[in-house]
N, C-alpha and C positions, 0 to 999 in steps of 0.2 A: 120164244122157245121156253118150254116148261120142262123141268126135271122133277120126277117124282120117285122117291125111294120108299119101298115097302118091305117089311120083314116082320117076323114074329118076335116074341120076347127073348128067345134064346139066341137070336141072330144067326140061326143055322143057315139061312139063305136070304138073299136080298134080290129083289127084282127091280131093275132100273128101266123106267119107261121114259123115252124121249119123244116129245111131240114138237113139231115145228111146221111152219107153213111157208110156202114160197110166194113172195109177193109178185114176182115177175115170172110168168111161165117160160119154160125153155122151148125154143123152137127147134124142130128137127132140121130145119134148113141151115141153122147156124153151126151145125156140127161139121168139123173138118173131115172130108172124105178120105184123106190120107194123113192120119195123125203122125206117122213116123217122119214125114217130110216137114212137119210144122215145128220141129224142135229147133231152137235157135242154134246157129252155127258156132256161137261162142262157147257152147258146151264142149266142142272139140278142143278148145284150148286147155281143158283139163287133161286131155288124153296125152299131150306131148310130155309134160313133166312126169306124169305117172308112168308112161312108157319108158322114159329115160331112167327113172329111179328103179323100176322093176328089172329092166335089162342089165343095168350096171350091178345091182346087187346079185342078180342071178349069175352074171359072169364072174363077179368077184368071189363068189362062194365056190366056183369051180377051178379058178386059176389064181396064181399070185403075180405072174408077169403082166405088166400093163398092156402090152400088145395083145396078148391072148385074151385078157379081160375085155378089151375093146372089140376084138373080133367076135368073141362069144356074145357080147352085148348087142352087136349089130345083127348077128344071126337071130338072136332071141327077139329083138325088136321087129325084124322082118316076119318072123313066125307069128308073133302076137298080132301084128297088123293084118297079115293075110287071114288069120283066123277070124278077126273081127269083121273084115270085109266080107268073108263068106257068110258069117252069121247075119250081117246086115242085108246081104243079097237074099238070103232065105226069108228073112222077116219081111223084106220089101215085096218079094214075090207072093208071100202069104197075104200081105196087106192088099195087094192088087187083086188077088183072086177072091177075096171075101167081099 
């Protein structure tokens, strides 16, 4: 990899030129036909604590009673999960059609 920086005396502009070479050519056959399904399921483990935190904070900003906070947090968690499932379905359908 080579990096070359050029400019004039006043340094009003700088041009950065990057050149590199690939030693191993990329085969088109090695590209995954469904990239959305190739994501590791362990990434879903980030969803659970994030969902709990967002739902609890959202519920706690609306109510002071613990029962109402938990009820509102449950409804918010369901809404967020449904929204994400719908978005996933749309993206999966687009991925299959392309």
